[in-house]
N, C-alpha and C positions, 0 to 999 in steps of 0.2 A: 211416478214412483209410488203408485198405490193410493195417492191422496185423492179424495173426491172433491177437494176445494179448489180445483183448477178453474180460473175464471175464463169465460168465453171471450173471444177477441184477442187473446194473448198471441204474441208472435215469438217464434224461435226458429233456429236453423237446424235442418236435418244433419246429424253427425256424419252421414255417409256422402250425400250429394251436395250439402250446404245450401239446398233450396229452402227458401223462406216458407214457413208453414204458419197459417193463421187458424187458431182454434175457433170453431163456430159454437153455437149454443149446445152442441152435443159434447163439447170438451174433447178429451183424449179418445173418447169412444167413437168420435167421428173421423179419426185418422185412417188413412188407407192401410189395409192389412198387408203384411209381407208373408205370403203363404209359405215361401221357401224356408224362411227363418222359423216359422211356426212348426213346420215339419221336423226341422232339426231339433227344436226344443222338445217336441213330442217323443222323438227317438230317445233322447237323453232321459226323459221322464220314465219311459217304459223300461229302459235299462236299469234305472235306479230302483224301480219298483219290483224287479225280479227277486225271488228268494235267493239267499246266498248259495244254497246248494245247486240252484240252476245255473249259477255263474262259475261253478267250479271248473277248473281247467281239465280238459280231457287230453292227457298227455299223448303225444305222438311217439311212436317207437322208432328207433334208428333202423334203417334198412340193412346196414352192414352188421349191426349188433342188435339182434332182435330183442334181447332182454334189457336193453338200455334205453332210457327215455331221452328224448331230444331236450337238452337243457342249457345249451350254450349256442352262441351265434358266432360264426366265422366272419370276421370283418373283411378279410381279404377276398374270400369267395362270395361274401354276401349271401350266406345260406345258414339256416339253423342246423345244428348237428349235436352229437352226444360227446360225453367226456372221453370215451374210449377212442373215438375218432381223433380227438385232440392229442391223446397220449400216444396211441399206436398207429392210427389210421392216416387218412388222406390229409388231415388238417394239423398234423403234428408240428409243422413248421409255420403255421399261421397264427396270427394274433386273434384272440377270441374275446368275447365279452359275455356276461350273464344274459340269458335270454330275456328275463323281465326288464332289464335296463334298456336293451335295444328295442324291445316291444314298446315300452313307455315313450322312449325318445321318438321313434318313428310314428307312433300314433299321435303324439303331440304335434309333430311336423305336419301330419296329414290334417289334423284339426285346424292348425294355423292356415294351411292351404285352403281348406274349405271356407274359413272365415274371410280370407282374402277374395276368394271367388264370389262369395255372397256379396261382399262390399262392392266388388267390381260390377256385379250384376245390378245392384241398386243404382250405381252411378250410370250405367248404360240405360236402365229404365228411366232415370231422371232425364237423360239426354233425349230419349225418344219422346217423352212427355213434352219437353220443351219444344222439340221440332214439330210435334203435332199442333201445339199452340201457335207456332209460327205459321203453319199451314192455314189454320183458322183465321189468323190475323191477315194473312195475304188475301185470302178469299173474301174476308169482310171488307178490307180496303178496296179490293177490286169491285165489289158490289157497290160500295159508296161512290167510287169514282165513276162507274157507269151511270148511276142515278144522277150524279151531279152533271155529267156531260149531257145526259138526256134532257134534264130540265133546262139547261142553257140553250141547247140547239132547237128544242121544241118551239121556242119563241122567235126563231130566225126564219128567213125565207128559204124556199126550196133549194136555192143555190148552195146553201150550206149543208144540205142533207148528205151529200157525198163525203164532205169533210168529217161530218159527225160519224158516219159509218167507219171511216178510216181510223179515227181516234178510238172508237170502241173496240175495233179489231186489234189495234195495237195494245190496248190495256189487257184484252183477253189473252193475247199471245204472251205478254210479259207475265201475267198471272200464271198461266199454264206452265211457262218455262220455270218460274220460281218454284211452283208447287211440285213439278216433276223432279227438280234438283233435290228438294228437301225430302220428298218421298223416296227417292233413290237412297239417300242417306239413312232414312228410317228403315228401309229394307236391309241395308248393310248392317246397321246396328242390331236389327232384329235377328238376322242370321247369327251374328256374334253371340247375342244373348241366348239363342236356342242352343248353340253348341256349348256355351259355357254352362248352361243349366243342366245339360246332359252330363257334363263332366262332374258337376256338383252331385247329381243323383248317383253317379257311379262311385264317387268318393264316399257318399253317405252309406251306400251298400257295403263298402269295405269297412267302414267304421262299425258296422253291426257284427262283424266277425268276432266271436268271443275267444276263439282259439289263437293263442299267440303264435305258435309255429305256422299254422295255416295262414294266418294273417300276413306274417312276414314272407312266407313263400309267395 
């Protein structure tokens, strides 16, 4: 929270994936960066830093009534329109709402959706990290078991050499089978993460649209 007095060795849980984090001597500056969230923050900062005149709404004009601005939203047709279309035109029997209200509501819903996707991506990344750690543990356990078996059988007679070879092959097969299963899950979650990240990027691009009517269309 901006304090420089965070002691090293502190423990807390990530609010997204609930994974336990231990602060080293670098403190909070040693934590892993979330580039996706940083990009979203940068976009909001850039949007806030723009001059007011640069954010002014460029009104779209109605195709049916060229002199009328698009200023309302038809809830039934889910399309922005003008006041004359509501009074005399195609939307006269429809329920409408002010364009800014619909714009703010839908943009808020999209923002919430982005937050959910980001949180989901964080959880998926945490799962991938855990599975990679499982792979390393399996490989390390397999290495230790091979070494143990080797030390035991090196002291025995040649009659046991064939048995030694069989046990080592069994360990290797079990290790490979486990690693392959976990790596298959890593690939599956990786594909999910890639697709979800593309969806987040697309949603962020939509968030950058300053024109309400174009955004809602």
